[in-house]
PyMOL CGO cylinders between C-alpha atoms (Angstrom):
from pymol import cmd
from pymol.cgo import CYLINDER

trace = [
    CYLINDER, 0.30, 0.28, -0.09, 1.56, 3.03, -1.04, 0.3, 1, 1, 1, 1, 1, 1,
    CYLINDER, 1.56, 3.03, -1.04, 1.49, 6.43, 1.32, 0.3, 1, 1, 1, 1, 1, 1,
    CYLINDER, 1.49, 6.43, 1.32, -0.83, 9.24, 0.71, 0.3, 1, 1, 1, 1, 1, 1,
    CYLINDER, -0.83, 9.24, 0.71, 1.05, 12.38, 0.34, 0.3, 1, 1, 1, 1, 1, 1,
    CYLINDER, 1.05, 12.38, 0.34, -0.35, 14.21, 2.76, 0.3, 1, 1, 1, 1, 1, 1,
    CYLINDER, -0.35, 14.21, 2.76, 0.83, 11.05, 5.06, 0.3, 1, 1, 1, 1, 1, 1,
    CYLINDER, 0.83, 11.05, 5.06, 4.33, 12.07, 4.30, 0.3, 1, 1, 1, 1, 1, 1,
    CYLINDER, 4.33, 12.07, 4.30, 4.32, 15.62, 4.58, 0.3, 1, 1, 1, 1, 1, 1,
    CYLINDER, 4.32, 15.62, 4.58, 2.28, 14.61, 7.70, 0.3, 1, 1, 1, 1, 1, 1,
    CYLINDER, 2.28, 14.61, 7.70, 5.65, 12.73, 9.07, 0.3, 1, 1, 1, 1, 1, 1,
    CYLINDER, 5.65, 12.73, 9.07, 7.92, 16.13, 7.97, 0.3, 1, 1, 1, 1, 1, 1,
    CYLINDER, 7.92, 16.13, 7.97, 5.73, 18.67, 9.82, 0.3, 1, 1, 1, 1, 1, 1,
    CYLINDER, 5.73, 18.67, 9.82, 5.47, 16.09, 13.12, 0.3, 1, 1, 1, 1, 1, 1,
    CYLINDER, 5.47, 16.09, 13.12, 9.65, 16.05, 12.70, 0.3, 1, 1, 1, 1, 1, 1,
    CYLINDER, 9.65, 16.05, 12.70, 9.68, 19.79, 12.68, 0.3, 1, 1, 1, 1, 1, 1,
    CYLINDER, 9.68, 19.79, 12.68, 7.70, 20.30, 14.75, 0.3, 1, 1, 1, 1, 1, 1,
    CYLINDER, 7.70, 20.30, 14.75, 9.18, 18.46, 17.58, 0.3, 1, 1, 1, 1, 1, 1,
    CYLINDER, 9.18, 18.46, 17.58, 12.69, 19.71, 16.63, 0.3, 1, 1, 1, 1, 1, 1,
    CYLINDER, 12.69, 19.71, 16.63, 11.15, 23.92, 17.02, 0.3, 1, 1, 1, 1, 1, 1,
    CYLINDER, 11.15, 23.92, 17.02, 9.88, 22.72, 19.97, 0.3, 1, 1, 1, 1, 1, 1,
    CYLINDER, 9.88, 22.72, 19.97, 12.78, 21.84, 21.52, 0.3, 1, 1, 1, 1, 1, 1,
    CYLINDER, 12.78, 21.84, 21.52, 15.13, 23.87, 20.41, 0.3, 1, 1, 1, 1, 1, 1,
    CYLINDER, 15.13, 23.87, 20.41, 13.86, 27.01, 20.04, 0.3, 1, 1, 1, 1, 1, 1,
    CYLINDER, 13.86, 27.01, 20.04, 10.82, 27.85, 21.58, 0.3, 1, 1, 1, 1, 1, 1,
    CYLINDER, 10.82, 27.85, 21.58, 11.55, 29.21, 25.03, 0.3, 1, 1, 1, 1, 1, 1,
    CYLINDER, 11.55, 29.21, 25.03, 7.58, 29.36, 26.33, 0.3, 1, 1, 1, 1, 1, 1,
    CYLINDER, 7.58, 29.36, 26.33, 8.19, 27.44, 29.41, 0.3, 1, 1, 1, 1, 1, 1,
    CYLINDER, 8.19, 27.44, 29.41, 4.34, 26.29, 28.99, 0.3, 1, 1, 1, 1, 1, 1,
    CYLINDER, 4.34, 26.29, 28.99, 5.60, 24.63, 26.17, 0.3, 1, 1, 1, 1, 1, 1,
    CYLINDER, 5.60, 24.63, 26.17, 8.44, 22.07, 27.87, 0.3, 1, 1, 1, 1, 1, 1,
    CYLINDER, 8.44, 22.07, 27.87, 6.58, 19.52, 28.86, 0.3, 1, 1, 1, 1, 1, 1,
    CYLINDER, 6.58, 19.52, 28.86, 4.73, 18.58, 25.42, 0.3, 1, 1, 1, 1, 1, 1,
    CYLINDER, 4.73, 18.58, 25.42, 5.08, 15.65, 23.78, 0.3, 1, 1, 1, 1, 1, 1,
    CYLINDER, 5.08, 15.65, 23.78, 3.56, 14.99, 20.45, 0.3, 1, 1, 1, 1, 1, 1,
    CYLINDER, 3.56, 14.99, 20.45, 1.48, 11.95, 19.23, 0.3, 1, 1, 1, 1, 1, 1,
    CYLINDER, 1.48, 11.95, 19.23, 0.25, 12.50, 16.13, 0.3, 1, 1, 1, 1, 1, 1,
    CYLINDER, 0.25, 12.50, 16.13, -0.61, 14.62, 13.39, 0.3, 1, 1, 1, 1, 1, 1,
    CYLINDER, -0.61, 14.62, 13.39, -3.68, 14.55, 10.34, 0.3, 1, 1, 1, 1, 1, 1,
    CYLINDER, -3.68, 14.55, 10.34, -3.12, 16.89, 6.90, 0.3, 1, 1, 1, 1, 1, 1,
    CYLINDER, -3.12, 16.89, 6.90, -5.99, 17.49, 5.06, 0.3, 1, 1, 1, 1, 1, 1,
    CYLINDER, -5.99, 17.49, 5.06, -5.57, 15.78, 1.66, 0.3, 1, 1, 1, 1, 1, 1,
    CYLINDER, -5.57, 15.78, 1.66, -5.12, 19.32, 0.12, 0.3, 1, 1, 1, 1, 1, 1,
    CYLINDER, -5.12, 19.32, 0.12, -2.29, 20.13, 2.64, 0.3, 1, 1, 1, 1, 1, 1,
    CYLINDER, -2.29, 20.13, 2.64, -4.34, 23.65, 3.83, 0.3, 1, 1, 1, 1, 1, 1,
    CYLINDER, -4.34, 23.65, 3.83, -4.50, 21.94, 7.54, 0.3, 1, 1, 1, 1, 1, 1,
    CYLINDER, -4.50, 21.94, 7.54, -2.61, 20.42, 10.13, 0.3, 1, 1, 1, 1, 1, 1,
    CYLINDER, -2.61, 20.42, 10.13, -4.01, 18.79, 13.09, 0.3, 1, 1, 1, 1, 1, 1,
    CYLINDER, -4.01, 18.79, 13.09, -1.23, 18.15, 16.04, 0.3, 1, 1, 1, 1, 1, 1,
    CYLINDER, -1.23, 18.15, 16.04, -2.21, 15.93, 18.65, 0.3, 1, 1, 1, 1, 1, 1,
    CYLINDER, -2.21, 15.93, 18.65, -0.29, 16.41, 21.96, 0.3, 1, 1, 1, 1, 1, 1,
    CYLINDER, -0.29, 16.41, 21.96, 0.28, 14.76, 25.26, 0.3, 1, 1, 1, 1, 1, 1,
    CYLINDER, 0.28, 14.76, 25.26, 2.01, 16.24, 28.55, 0.3, 1, 1, 1, 1, 1, 1,
    CYLINDER, 2.01, 16.24, 28.55, 4.84, 13.88, 30.02, 0.3, 1, 1, 1, 1, 1, 1,
    CYLINDER, 4.84, 13.88, 30.02, 4.05, 15.62, 33.54, 0.3, 1, 1, 1, 1, 1, 1,
    CYLINDER, 4.05, 15.62, 33.54, 0.61, 15.06, 33.71, 0.3, 1, 1, 1, 1, 1, 1,
    CYLINDER, 0.61, 15.06, 33.71, -3.32, 16.75, 32.62, 0.3, 1, 1, 1, 1, 1, 1,
    CYLINDER, -3.32, 16.75, 32.62, -3.40, 19.50, 35.07, 0.3, 1, 1, 1, 1, 1, 1,
    CYLINDER, -3.40, 19.50, 35.07, -1.26, 21.86, 32.51, 0.3, 1, 1, 1, 1, 1, 1,
    CYLINDER, -1.26, 21.86, 32.51, -3.29, 20.84, 29.80, 0.3, 1, 1, 1, 1, 1, 1,
    CYLINDER, -3.29, 20.84, 29.80, -5.18, 24.62, 29.00, 0.3, 1, 1, 1, 1, 1, 1,
    CYLINDER, -5.18, 24.62, 29.00, -1.24, 26.12, 30.09, 0.3, 1, 1, 1, 1, 1, 1,
    CYLINDER, -1.24, 26.12, 30.09, 0.13, 24.28, 27.46, 0.3, 1, 1, 1, 1, 1, 1,
    CYLINDER, 0.13, 24.28, 27.46, -2.39, 24.82, 24.91, 0.3, 1, 1, 1, 1, 1, 1,
    CYLINDER, -2.39, 24.82, 24.91, -1.87, 28.46, 25.06, 0.3, 1, 1, 1, 1, 1, 1,
    CYLINDER, -1.87, 28.46, 25.06, 1.67, 28.53, 24.61, 0.3, 1, 1, 1, 1, 1, 1,
    CYLINDER, 1.67, 28.53, 24.61, 1.69, 25.95, 21.96, 0.3, 1, 1, 1, 1, 1, 1,
    CYLINDER, 1.69, 25.95, 21.96, -1.27, 28.90, 19.75, 0.3, 1, 1, 1, 1, 1, 1,
    CYLINDER, -1.27, 28.90, 19.75, 0.67, 31.34, 21.01, 0.3, 1, 1, 1, 1, 1, 1,
    CYLINDER, 0.67, 31.34, 21.01, 3.38, 29.86, 19.00, 0.3, 1, 1, 1, 1, 1, 1,
    CYLINDER, 3.38, 29.86, 19.00, 1.82, 28.43, 16.43, 0.3, 1, 1, 1, 1, 1, 1,
    CYLINDER, 1.82, 28.43, 16.43, 3.24, 32.13, 14.23, 0.3, 1, 1, 1, 1, 1, 1,
    CYLINDER, 3.24, 32.13, 14.23, 6.52, 31.29, 14.47, 0.3, 1, 1, 1, 1, 1, 1,
    CYLINDER, 6.52, 31.29, 14.47, 6.27, 27.50, 13.87, 0.3, 1, 1, 1, 1, 1, 1,
    CYLINDER, 6.27, 27.50, 13.87, 4.36, 28.00, 10.68, 0.3, 1, 1, 1, 1, 1, 1,
    CYLINDER, 4.36, 28.00, 10.68, 6.65, 31.00, 9.48, 0.3, 1, 1, 1, 1, 1, 1,
    CYLINDER, 6.65, 31.00, 9.48, 9.66, 28.33, 10.16, 0.3, 1, 1, 1, 1, 1, 1,
    CYLINDER, 9.66, 28.33, 10.16, 7.66, 25.12, 8.76, 0.3, 1, 1, 1, 1, 1, 1,
    CYLINDER, 7.66, 25.12, 8.76, 7.76, 27.75, 5.54, 0.3, 1, 1, 1, 1, 1, 1,
    CYLINDER, 7.76, 27.75, 5.54, 11.07, 28.37, 5.90, 0.3, 1, 1, 1, 1, 1, 1,
    CYLINDER, 11.07, 28.37, 5.90, 11.86, 24.47, 6.32, 0.3, 1, 1, 1, 1, 1, 1,
    CYLINDER, 11.86, 24.47, 6.32, 9.60, 22.91, 3.53, 0.3, 1, 1, 1, 1, 1, 1,
    CYLINDER, 9.60, 22.91, 3.53, 9.58, 23.83, 0.10, 0.3, 1, 1, 1, 1, 1, 1,
    CYLINDER, 9.58, 23.83, 0.10, 5.60, 23.89, -0.02, 0.3, 1, 1, 1, 1, 1, 1,
    CYLINDER, 5.60, 23.89, -0.02, 3.47, 25.81, -2.19, 0.3, 1, 1, 1, 1, 1, 1,
    CYLINDER, 3.47, 25.81, -2.19, 1.03, 26.35, 1.16, 0.3, 1, 1, 1, 1, 1, 1,
    CYLINDER, 1.03, 26.35, 1.16, 2.26, 25.91, 4.69, 0.3, 1, 1, 1, 1, 1, 1,
    CYLINDER, 2.26, 25.91, 4.69, -0.70, 24.63, 6.26, 0.3, 1, 1, 1, 1, 1, 1,
    CYLINDER, -0.70, 24.63, 6.26, -2.88, 26.12, 8.88, 0.3, 1, 1, 1, 1, 1, 1,
    CYLINDER, -2.88, 26.12, 8.88, -1.61, 24.16, 12.25, 0.3, 1, 1, 1, 1, 1, 1,
    CYLINDER, -1.61, 24.16, 12.25, -4.02, 23.24, 15.21, 0.3, 1, 1, 1, 1, 1, 1,
    CYLINDER, -4.02, 23.24, 15.21, -3.29, 21.89, 18.63, 0.3, 1, 1, 1, 1, 1, 1,
    CYLINDER, -3.29, 21.89, 18.63, -5.12, 19.71, 19.90, 0.3, 1, 1, 1, 1, 1, 1,
    CYLINDER, -5.12, 19.71, 19.90, -4.42, 17.55, 23.41, 0.3, 1, 1, 1, 1, 1, 1,
    CYLINDER, -4.42, 17.55, 23.41, -4.32, 14.08, 22.74, 0.3, 1, 1, 1, 1, 1, 1,
    CYLINDER, -4.32, 14.08, 22.74, -6.89, 12.15, 25.28, 0.3, 1, 1, 1, 1, 1, 1,
    CYLINDER, -6.89, 12.15, 25.28, -6.40, 8.38, 24.24, 0.3, 1, 1, 1, 1, 1, 1,
    CYLINDER, -6.40, 8.38, 24.24, -3.51, 8.31, 27.04, 0.3, 1, 1, 1, 1, 1, 1,
    CYLINDER, -3.51, 8.31, 27.04, -5.95, 9.30, 29.46, 0.3, 1, 1, 1, 1, 1, 1,
    CYLINDER, -5.95, 9.30, 29.46, -8.56, 7.36, 28.10, 0.3, 1, 1, 1, 1, 1, 1,
    CYLINDER, -8.56, 7.36, 28.10, -6.15, 3.96, 27.73, 0.3, 1, 1, 1, 1, 1, 1,
    CYLINDER, -6.15, 3.96, 27.73, -5.83, 4.58, 31.54, 0.3, 1, 1, 1, 1, 1, 1,
    CYLINDER, -5.83, 4.58, 31.54, -9.19, 5.25, 32.80, 0.3, 1, 1, 1, 1, 1, 1,
    CYLINDER, -9.19, 5.25, 32.80, -10.17, 1.83, 31.22, 0.3, 1, 1, 1, 1, 1, 1,
    CYLINDER, -10.17, 1.83, 31.22, -6.90, 0.11, 33.09, 0.3, 1, 1, 1, 1, 1, 1,
    CYLINDER, -6.90, 0.11, 33.09, -8.06, 0.90, 36.25, 0.3, 1, 1, 1, 1, 1, 1,
    CYLINDER, -8.06, 0.90, 36.25, -11.86, -0.46, 35.22, 0.3, 1, 1, 1, 1, 1, 1,
    CYLINDER, -11.86, -0.46, 35.22, -10.17, -3.50, 34.02, 0.3, 1, 1, 1, 1, 1, 1,
    CYLINDER, -10.17, -3.50, 34.02, -8.27, -3.97, 37.43, 0.3, 1, 1, 1, 1, 1, 1,
    CYLINDER, -8.27, -3.97, 37.43, -11.41, -2.78, 39.57, 0.3, 1, 1, 1, 1, 1, 1,
    CYLINDER, -11.41, -2.78, 39.57, -14.12, -5.64, 37.80, 0.3, 1, 1, 1, 1, 1, 1,
    CYLINDER, -14.12, -5.64, 37.80, -10.28, -7.96, 38.22, 0.3, 1, 1, 1, 1, 1, 1,
    CYLINDER, -10.28, -7.96, 38.22, -10.70, -7.64, 41.88, 0.3, 1, 1, 1, 1, 1, 1,
]
cmd.load_cgo(trace, "trace")
C-alpha cells in the first residue's frame, strides 16, 4: 500500500515541529509537551497536531495556550524548512488516548478484584 502525500508531508511537519519545540521555542508552558500524532488534510491546507503532557494533564490549558501563541513562529519556520506551495494552518489538540487508556486499565483492575 502506498502512502498518501498528505501522510508523508504530515510526518515531515511532525518532525520539524518537534525539533522546533525542543530547540527554539522558549515558552515554559510548552516544555512538557510531547507530540503524539498529526492529521493533514488531503489538500495540505490544514494540519492538526496532537500533543500530550509528560508530567500529567493538570497544565493542559496552559500548554495549549503556549502552543497557540507559538503557532505563528512554528508556521513561519515550517515555510522556510519545507518546500511547499502552501504552509498548512496549524491547530493543536490535546490527545485524549493516553487518559482513556489509563481509565480503561483502572476499570479492568476493578473488575479483576
